[in-house]
Backbone as CSV, one residue per row, in Angstrom:
resi,resn,N_x,N_y,N_z,CA_x,CA_y,CA_z,C_x,C_y,C_z
1,UNK,-108.788,-244.699,38.033,-108.306,-245.927,37.438,-106.857,-246.123,37.840
2,UNK,-106.505,-247.373,38.034,-105.162,-247.701,38.506,-104.570,-248.826,37.661
3,UNK,-103.266,-248.901,37.712,-102.542,-250.012,37.107,-101.791,-250.705,38.232
4,UNK,-102.067,-251.991,38.388,-101.376,-252.803,39.383,-100.352,-253.655,38.637
5,UNK,-99.124,-253.606,39.109,-98.076,-254.455,38.571,-97.566,-255.323,39.711
6,UNK,-97.512,-256.613,39.482,-97.034,-257.539,40.502,-95.953,-258.412,39.903
7,UNK,-94.866,-258.561,40.628,-93.804,-259.478,40.239,-93.830,-260.597,41.268
8,UNK,-94.080,-261.814,40.796,-94.259,-262.954,41.701,-93.409,-264.137,41.262
9,UNK,-93.251,-265.095,42.151,-92.546,-266.330,41.822,-93.312,-267.084,40.735
10,UNK,-92.582,-267.685,39.813,-93.205,-268.451,38.731,-94.063,-269.591,39.285
11,UNK,-93.636,-270.196,40.373,-94.378,-271.337,40.919,-95.715,-270.924,41.538
12,UNK,-95.905,-269.640,41.790,-97.152,-269.147,42.388,-98.127,-268.592,41.359
13,UNK,-97.718,-268.533,40.086,-98.535,-267.882,39.071,-99.923,-268.496,38.936
14,UNK,-100.025,-269.807,38.809,-101.335,-270.446,38.621,-102.262,-270.208,39.811
15,UNK,-101.714,-270.245,41.020,-102.535,-269.985,42.211,-103.050,-268.546,42.218
16,UNK,-102.185,-267.601,41.847,-102.594,-266.196,41.808,-103.653,-265.997,40.736
17,UNK,-103.462,-266.601,39.572,-104.433,-266.479,38.482,-105.805,-266.988,38.913
18,UNK,-105.863,-268.123,39.585,-107.126,-268.680,40.055,-107.767,-267.790,41.125
19,UNK,-106.953,-267.269,42.036,-107.481,-266.403,43.094,-108.040,-265.108,42.510
20,UNK,-107.367,-264.542,41.514,-107.873,-263.331,40.868,-109.201,-263.609,40.171
21,UNK,-109.321,-264.769,39.557,-110.564,-265.137,38.896,-111.721,-265.189,39.900
22,UNK,-111.450,-265.665,41.104,-112.483,-265.767,42.129,-112.992,-264.402,42.586
23,UNK,-112.180,-263.355,42.412,-112.646,-262.010,42.778,-112.987,-261.203,41.518
24,UNK,-113.283,-261.921,40.438,-113.746,-261.336,39.174,-112.725,-260.452,38.466
25,UNK,-111.462,-260.802,38.586,-110.421,-260.175,37.780,-110.046,-261.230,36.749
26,UNK,-110.664,-261.123,35.585,-110.530,-262.170,34.574,-109.702,-261.748,33.369
27,UNK,-109.155,-260.547,33.412,-108.309,-260.118,32.315,-107.099,-259.386,32.871
28,UNK,-105.935,-259.837,32.490,-104.696,-259.152,32.814,-103.629,-259.592,31.831
29,UNK,-102.551,-258.848,31.817,-101.414,-259.176,30.969,-100.327,-259.756,31.858
30,UNK,-99.624,-260.751,31.363,-98.512,-261.302,32.133,-97.397,-261.720,31.185
31,UNK,-96.210,-261.737,31.720,-95.070,-262.210,30.952,-93.959,-262.620,31.901
32,UNK,-93.051,-263.436,31.383,-91.922,-263.880,32.177,-90.890,-262.769,32.261
33,UNK,-90.354,-262.587,33.441,-89.293,-261.610,33.650,-88.167,-262.282,34.426
34,UNK,-87.026,-261.668,34.399,-85.892,-262.167,35.169,-85.368,-261.048,36.032
35,UNK,-84.851,-261.413,37.167,-84.288,-260.411,38.046,-83.466,-261.081,39.123
36,UNK,-82.899,-260.277,39.963,-82.194,-260.811,41.111,-82.305,-259.822,42.238
37,UNK,-82.162,-260.312,43.445,-82.314,-259.454,44.613,-81.583,-260.054,45.792
38,UNK,-82.148,-259.886,46.965,-81.523,-260.344,48.202,-81.233,-261.839,48.167
39,UNK,-82.172,-262.614,47.605,-82.043,-264.077,47.658,-81.070,-264.639,46.632
40,UNK,-80.602,-263.831,45.697,-79.640,-264.215,44.660,-80.218,-265.280,43.735
41,UNK,-79.523,-265.516,42.642,-79.947,-266.527,41.677,-79.596,-267.917,42.166
42,UNK,-80.195,-268.893,41.521,-79.934,-270.265,41.923,-78.742,-270.839,41.159
43,UNK,-78.019,-271.711,41.799,-76.918,-272.408,41.147,-77.443,-273.755,40.667
44,UNK,-77.102,-274.122,39.439,-77.551,-275.388,38.871,-76.339,-276.259,38.592
45,UNK,-76.456,-277.510,38.970,-75.379,-278.466,38.723,-75.719,-279.279,37.480
46,UNK,-74.783,-279.319,36.535,-74.983,-280.085,35.310,-73.704,-280.837,35.006
47,UNK,-73.805,-282.164,35.019,-72.658,-283.041,34.761,-71.452,-282.698,35.625
48,UNK,-71.748,-282.432,36.885,-70.686,-282.182,37.844,-70.202,-280.747,37.918
49,UNK,-70.575,-279.918,36.976,-70.174,-278.510,37.005,-71.327,-277.675,37.567
50,UNK,-71.012,-276.653,38.348,-72.026,-275.789,38.941,-72.073,-274.489,38.141
51,UNK,-73.281,-274.148,37.703,-73.493,-272.924,36.934,-74.368,-271.978,37.742
52,UNK,-73.945,-270.727,37.844,-74.742,-269.711,38.524,-75.635,-269.069,37.480
53,UNK,-76.934,-269.247,37.611,-77.875,-268.699,36.640,-77.912,-267.167,36.707
54,UNK,-77.602,-266.587,37.856,-77.527,-265.145,37.989,-78.863,-264.428,38.003
55,UNK,-79.952,-265.134,37.889,-81.270,-264.515,37.916,-82.271,-265.511,38.465
56,UNK,-83.427,-265.009,38.766,-84.499,-265.863,39.272,-85.736,-265.622,38.415
57,UNK,-86.319,-266.684,37.893,-87.489,-266.565,37.023,-88.696,-266.059,37.808
58,UNK,-89.367,-265.099,37.228,-90.562,-264.518,37.831,-91.591,-264.256,36.738
59,UNK,-92.818,-264.004,37.158,-93.846,-263.522,36.258,-94.217,-262.108,36.687
60,UNK,-94.470,-261.269,35.698,-94.974,-259.929,35.968,-96.405,-259.882,35.468
61,UNK,-97.297,-259.456,36.337,-98.718,-259.344,36.023,-99.074,-257.864,35.991
62,UNK,-99.798,-257.454,34.963,-100.269,-256.071,34.868,-101.790,-256.076,34.783
63,UNK,-102.421,-255.337,35.679,-103.884,-255.291,35.761,-104.335,-253.834,35.734
64,UNK,-105.278,-253.523,34.850,-105.916,-252.206,34.844,-107.239,-252.367,35.568
65,UNK,-107.480,-251.526,36.557,-108.603,-251.776,37.458,-109.216,-250.460,37.941
66,UNK,-110.499,-250.505,38.298,-111.137,-249.355,38.939,-110.510,-249.135,40.312
67,UNK,-110.437,-247.909,40.713,-109.798,-247.531,41.973,-110.396,-248.276,43.171
68,UNK,-111.711,-248.504,43.146,-112.378,-249.151,44.289,-111.881,-250.578,44.546
69,UNK,-111.365,-251.259,43.526,-110.958,-252.663,43.682,-109.476,-252.839,43.983
70,UNK,-108.729,-251.748,44.045,-107.275,-251.846,44.188,-106.867,-252.621,45.434
71,UNK,-107.387,-252.266,46.584,-106.996,-252.938,47.826,-107.334,-254.423,47.802
72,UNK,-108.503,-254.756,47.283,-108.912,-256.162,47.204,-107.962,-256.963,46.321
73,UNK,-107.594,-256.406,45.184,-106.692,-257.103,44.253,-105.296,-257.223,44.855
74,UNK,-104.796,-256.152,45.442,-103.464,-256.201,46.066,-103.417,-257.226,47.193
75,UNK,-104.436,-257.217,48.045,-104.484,-258.174,49.155,-104.535,-259.605,48.648
76,UNK,-105.299,-259.825,47.586,-105.417,-261.156,46.995,-104.059,-261.642,46.496
77,UNK,-103.384,-260.824,45.723,-102.079,-261.213,45.172,-101.085,-261.466,46.300
78,UNK,-101.014,-260.538,47.253,-100.053,-260.670,48.338,-100.294,-261.927,49.181
79,UNK,-101.548,-262.241,49.452,-101.864,-263.419,50.276,-101.515,-264.716,49.563
80,UNK,-101.842,-264.795,48.288,-101.649,-266.049,47.553,-100.193,-266.253,47.135
81,UNK,-99.487,-265.180,46.809,-98.106,-265.297,46.327,-97.096,-265.461,47.461
82,UNK,-97.512,-265.244,48.677,-96.588,-265.272,49.814,-96.138,-266.679,50.176
83,UNK,-94.814,-266.840,50.309,-94.255,-268.083,50.837,-93.575,-267.835,52.177
84,UNK,-93.283,-266.557,52.461,-92.571,-266.211,53.683,-91.070,-266.167,53.507
85,UNK,-90.598,-266.492,52.327,-89.159,-266.494,52.036,-88.790,-265.228,51.264
86,UNK,-87.520,-264.850,51.333,-87.034,-263.720,50.536,-87.279,-264.037,49.069
87,UNK,-87.722,-263.042,48.315,-87.950,-263.249,46.891,-89.398,-263.513,46.523
88,UNK,-90.319,-263.290,47.448,-91.737,-263.501,47.138,-92.258,-262.514,46.105
89,UNK,-91.648,-261.351,45.992,-92.042,-260.402,44.961,-92.511,-259.081,45.506
90,UNK,-93.097,-258.297,44.616,-93.568,-256.956,44.942,-94.862,-256.684,44.198
91,UNK,-95.663,-255.746,44.734,-96.867,-255.270,44.070,-96.793,-253.744,44.041
92,UNK,-96.982,-253.169,42.850,-96.909,-251.722,42.667,-98.246,-251.221,42.141
93,UNK,-98.611,-250.006,42.508,-99.831,-249.380,42.001,-99.469,-248.002,41.457
94,UNK,-100.002,-247.697,40.277,-99.785,-246.367,39.707,-101.094,-245.849,39.119
95,UNK,-101.177,-244.542,38.980,-102.362,-243.899,38.417,-102.352,-243.993,36.898
96,UNK,-103.536,-244.135,36.331,-103.698,-244.086,34.882,-104.402,-242.789,34.531
97,UNK,-103.808,-242.042,33.646,-104.416,-240.770,33.265,-105.520,-240.945,32.244
98,UNK,-105.344,-241.840,31.308,-106.338,-242.000,30.250,-106.185,-243.386,29.622
99,UNK,-107.330,-243.967,29.233,-107.360,-245.263,28.552,-108.302,-245.118,27.363
100,UNK,-107.975,-245.765,26.272,-108.881,-245.819,25.122,-108.942,-247.255,24.610
101,UNK,-110.147,-247.716,24.371,-110.339,-249.033,23.758,-110.275,-248.816,22.253
102,UNK,-109.309,-249.407,21.617,-109.049,-249.163,20.201,-110.240,-249.535,19.328
103,UNK,-110.850,-250.676,19.576,-111.947,-251.158,18.732,-113.150,-250.225,18.723
104,UNK,-113.541,-249.719,19.899,-114.785,-248.950,19.998,-114.584,-247.452,20.207
105,UNK,-113.403,-247.062,20.609,-113.153,-245.661,20.905,-113.584,-245.253,22.305
106,UNK,-114.092,-246.203,23.104,-114.492,-245.891,24.475,-113.266,-245.436,25.262
107,UNK,-113.495,-244.537,26.219,-112.380,-244.018,26.976,-112.589,-244.210,28.475
108,UNK,-111.467,-244.162,29.178,-111.403,-244.227,30.620,-112.154,-245.430,31.204
109,UNK,-113.054,-245.198,32.158,-113.736,-246.309,32.845,-114.443,-247.256,31.851
110,UNK,-115.073,-246.715,30.847,-115.789,-247.543,29.860,-114.852,-248.403,29.030
111,UNK,-113.584,-248.013,28.951,-112.614,-248.783,28.182,-112.117,-250.010,28.928
112,UNK,-112.351,-250.031,30.237,-111.920,-251.198,31.012,-112.863,-252.344,30.745
């Protein structure tokens, strides 16, 4: 079992969500995150003054998945989230040692 974490541009979130659904990944956790990197934050002009936001809005997606589907899910996210510009994001994979479904007590693969 693996945990896939992807940090993607906010504008690509809906496309990634739809693409994951097409490959039968219908459950994941996501939340808004902020960060900065090579591309730097955006400057916003308001009433003639320029403000440096200092961060770039992103979404972080967390998916728990069987090991066999890892490459398919990673390829899907990378293909759909790509714009070719700096700041497209990252995809990370880590091992899961144990999972338990609280409601039923099922563990590991059955808990997914």
